[in-house]
N, C-alpha and C positions, 0 to 999 in steps of 0.2 A: 491288588486293589479290588474293592468290592464292586459287584455289579449284580444286584438282586434280580432285576428283570431277565438278564441273560441266564443266570443260574436257574431261575424258574423255568425258562424255556427248555434248557438242557434236561432238567428233571422230568418235565412233561414228555419229552421225546423218549427218555429212558423208560417211563411207565408203559409206553406203547410198544417197546421192544421185547422180543423173546430171547435175544442174544445176551447171555449173562456177562460175557466179556465186555460188550458195549455198555451194559448197565453199570458195571463196576467202574469202567473208565469215565462214564458220564457223571457218576456220583462223585468220584475223586475230583473231576474238573469243576463241578458245581460247588463243592466244598471250598475249593480254592477261591472261588468268586464270592463266597460268603464271609471271608475273613477281612476284617477292617484293619488297615495299616495305621500305626500310630503316627501322628504328625511329627515332623522333624523338630519343629520349634513351637513352643507355646509361650505366650507372654505371661508375666506374673499377674496375679490377681490384683486388681486396682481398687476394688470395693470390698469392704469388710463383709463377712457373712452375717446373715440376719440371726438375731438371737430370738429366743422364744417370746421375749417381751416385745420385740419389734414385730413379730408375726401377729401377736394379739393386738398391737396398736394398729397394724395395717387393717385388720378385720374390723376393728372398732371405727376407724376413720372412714372406711368404705361404707359401713353401715350408716354412718352419718351423712353419706352422700358425696364425699370428696372423690374427684376423679383420680384414676391410678397415677397419672403423671404428677399430680400435686403430692400425693402420698409418697411417691418415690423421691421427690425433691426434698420433702420434710425429713426423710430418713437417710438421705444421702446414698441412695442405692438406685438400681435401675428398675424400670417399669415391669420387666419380666419377672424379677424376683417378687415384686409386690403382687403381681397377678398369681404367681404360684402360691404365695402365702395365703391369699384370699380364697383360692380354690382348693386349699388343703393339700397341695402337692409339696409344700415346704413347711416343715415344722419348727425350724430354728435349731440353734445349737445351745 
């Protein structure tokens, strides 16, 4: 299980140490804390992916002043995807 703050603390202690054996063990322990485990169960996708045309429409509608939640309702998607499309983080398929 990942625990970034704990791994960061371990690595900081390793930086202050002159004992190579301790440094080696600390790095191995920290690496174990940086690995993210896959979830056991994932639900199926319920909303279709945004197409390039949808992304362009999102940007056009936002430019016209529509709020994100209305754009999401019009396209049948969620507000997060609309936000990503408008801010250039989602280009569509």
